[in-house]
N, C-alpha and C positions, 0 to 999 in steps of 0.2 A: 504494500500500500504506500503510495506516494502522496504527500500532503504538504501544502504551502499556504501561508497566509498572504492574501493579495489585496491590493487596493485597486478597485475598478473605478474609472472615471468615464461616465456615460455622456455622450454628446446629447444636446437638448433634443435632437431628432429621434433619439432612441429610448428616452427615459420611460415612455409609456408602453414599450414592447416587453414581452415576458422573456427576454433573452436568457436570464439566469436559469429559468425553469428548464430550458432546453439542455443545459449542461447535464442534468440528471437523466432526462428521457433519451436524448440523442447520443450522449457521450459516456453514459454509465458512470458519472461522477456524483459524488455527494458534496454538499456544501452546507456550511453553517454561517449564516449572516451574523456578523459580530457588531456591525454598526452601519447605518445607512442614512443618507440624506438625499432623498429623491423627490423632486418637485416637478409638477407638470410644466412643460415647455422651458425648463432650465436644466443646466448641467446637473448630473447626479454623481454622488460619490458613495461607494460601498466598500466596506472591509469585510472580507469573508475568508473562511478556511475552505480550501478546495482539495478534495481527496479522491483518489482512484489510482488506476495503473498509470505508469509514467507515459505510456503511449496515448491513452485517453486524455490525460492531463494536457499533453502537447496539442492534441487535436482540439480540445476545449478552448485553450488559450488562443489558438489560431482562429477559431470560430468567433470568439469575442472580438478580437482585433479586426476581423473581417467586417464586423458591424460597427466599426469606429470606436470601440471601447478601448481606452488606454489601460493596459494591464501592467502594474508594477508590484514588486514584492513589498511586503511591509518593511519599511526601512528603519524601524525603531523597535526597541525593546525597553521594557521597564525593569529597573533594578532597584533593590532596596539597599541603602547604605546602612549596614548594621550598627556602625559606630554612632550615627546620627539618630537612629530610631529610639524613641522614648517609650514605645508601646502604648501610646495614648489611645489608639483605636480609631482615630478620626478617618483614616483611609478606608476602614472596613465599612463605614456607613455609605460610601459612594461607590464601592466596587460592585459592578453589576454581575460579575461571574463567580464571586465567592473566592477569588484568588487570594484575597486578603481576609483573614478571619482571626478572631480572638481565640486562642487556645485556653481552655479552662481545665483545671482550676488555676493554672499558672498565671493567667491573664497577660499572656504575651501575644504579640501579633505574629502570625505565621503567614508567609508568602509562598503560594504554590504557583510557580512561573508557568506551569503547563496549563493552568486554567486562565491565565492572563490574556485578555483580548487586545491589549495595548491601546485601550481607549484613552488613557491618560488622565482620567478623572481623579485618581489618587494623588497626582503630583501637586496640584494647587491645594488639595484638601489637607496635605501633610504639614502641620505647623513647623516641625524642625527640618523640613525639606529632605527627609530621608529617602523619599521616592524620587527616582531620577530617570530621565529619558536618555537613552543612548542610541546612537545611530549604528546600524549593523549593515553588513553587505550580504545579501542573500539572493543570488541570481535566479531568475525564472528559467526553468528548463525549456529549451526550444528545440 
């Protein structure tokens, strides 16, 4: 199973088309939409995790690009600076995926990077600025 987190940028001419649905039906891919801002007659942005065989993944990306969708790998990751973290829990209140959670009875904040959708909501919510955004290089397989 091949999996990548991608940022899709839809041209305004395609935002009302069910392009992403065809990734499942025509290319045998599964997807998990992590974040999306799609408005009628305006450009749309979607962050999703796309999974399947490497061959189907390549075909699916080509299909998207053929419809004018810009496909980029997620270029960021969230890290927690353990020396700055005070375990206040403020980040857990805004984390939509449960990647940040309070461990009980210790009352410490645990960060599960595998659950993180890189939405970035935890960064401004963290008073001591322990949650940090880092740029990463992750090429799309073509």
